[in-house]
N, C-alpha and C positions, 0 to 999 in steps of 0.2 A: 441461455443462462447469462446472468449478469456478469459484468467485469469483476465485481467483488466476489461473486461465487466462484468464478474461474480461478481467480487469484488464490482464494482459500483452498480450493481443490488441489491446486498445484503445491501449495505449502504443506498440505497435510499428507501428500504422497509419501509412502515409505520409500526411503532411498538411503544408500550409504554415502552418497555424494552430497555435499552442501547445496542447497537451493540457490540459484543465481537470480538475483533481483536486478531490474533495470529501472532507470529513471522513466517516469511517464510524463511526456512533454507533447503538447499539442495533439492529444489523442493517440499517441503512439508510445510504445515502449522502446527506448533507445539506450545504448550503452553510453557510459561516461566517455568524454573525449580522451581521458587518460587510460581508460580500461583498469585502473587500480581499484582494488576491492577492500572493503573493511569487513573482517570476520565477525560474526556474531556467534557466541558460544551458547549452547544449552547448558545452563548452570547445574542441572540435575545430573549430567554425565560428563561435563567439562569438554565437550566436543563441538567443533564448528558445525552448525546446522544450516547457516544462511551466510551468504556473501552479498554485501550491499555495494553499490557503486560509491567510490570516494570521489564525489563530484567536486569539480574545481570551477574556476572563474568562467571558462567558456561554457560550461554546463548551466551555471547560473544565468549567464547572459542569454542562452538559448531559451531557458524557461521564462525569463523576464520578457524577451521578445515575443514569445508565443502568448503570454498573458496580455501583453500590451495590444497585440494584434486582435485577440479575442474580446477585449474590453468593449470595443465599439458595438459589436453585434450583441454581446451579453447585455449591455446597457439598453439597447433598443428592444430587447425582448420584454414582453409584458411581465409585470410582477406576478401575475397569475401563472404564467408558463414557468417562470423561474421557480416559483413555489412548488409547482408540480414536480419539476425535475429534482429539486433538493429533497422533497418528500419521498420520491423514488429511491434516492441514495439512503436516506434515513430508514426507509422500509427494508431495504437490502441489508443494512447493517443490523437492524433489529432481527431479521429473519435469520441471520447467520451469527447471532450473538454467542451461541455455545461454541462454534468452531473458532471464532475470534478469541474467545476466552482461553481455549486450548492452545492457540498460537501465542497469545500473551504469556501464558504460563510457561510454555516451552522457551520463549525468548527472554523473559525476565525472572523466571524462578518463583513467581507468585503461585499460590494455590489457584486451581481453576475457579474455586468459589470466589476468591478475592478478584481474580481477573474478570469473572463474569459480572461482578458489581460495577466494574468500569464500563462495560458495554451495555448496561441496562439503565 
């Protein structure tokens, strides 16, 4: 199962507790250095359904360092290989458009139909 599909499955799981999201840096999920969270409420019920990292300067520095380190290898990768990788990401998003629309609706209060338009 793809990383995107795994993330969607986690976010769609029924639970009374808010989902905990981490930063994704250098191919790994990591906590923010402060461990502070930002609550995201489901507008339809007014309850926190998601907690996001309140990333600070050290988190940004870590992400920039990872991107800088990856740049040389990514730049040396053929354009055909990069295109294949990016198409795989696009295919995964397209294959999961309905679930992504459900999540967008839950997070932003849009109708699923309107949120689906964003993902297609």
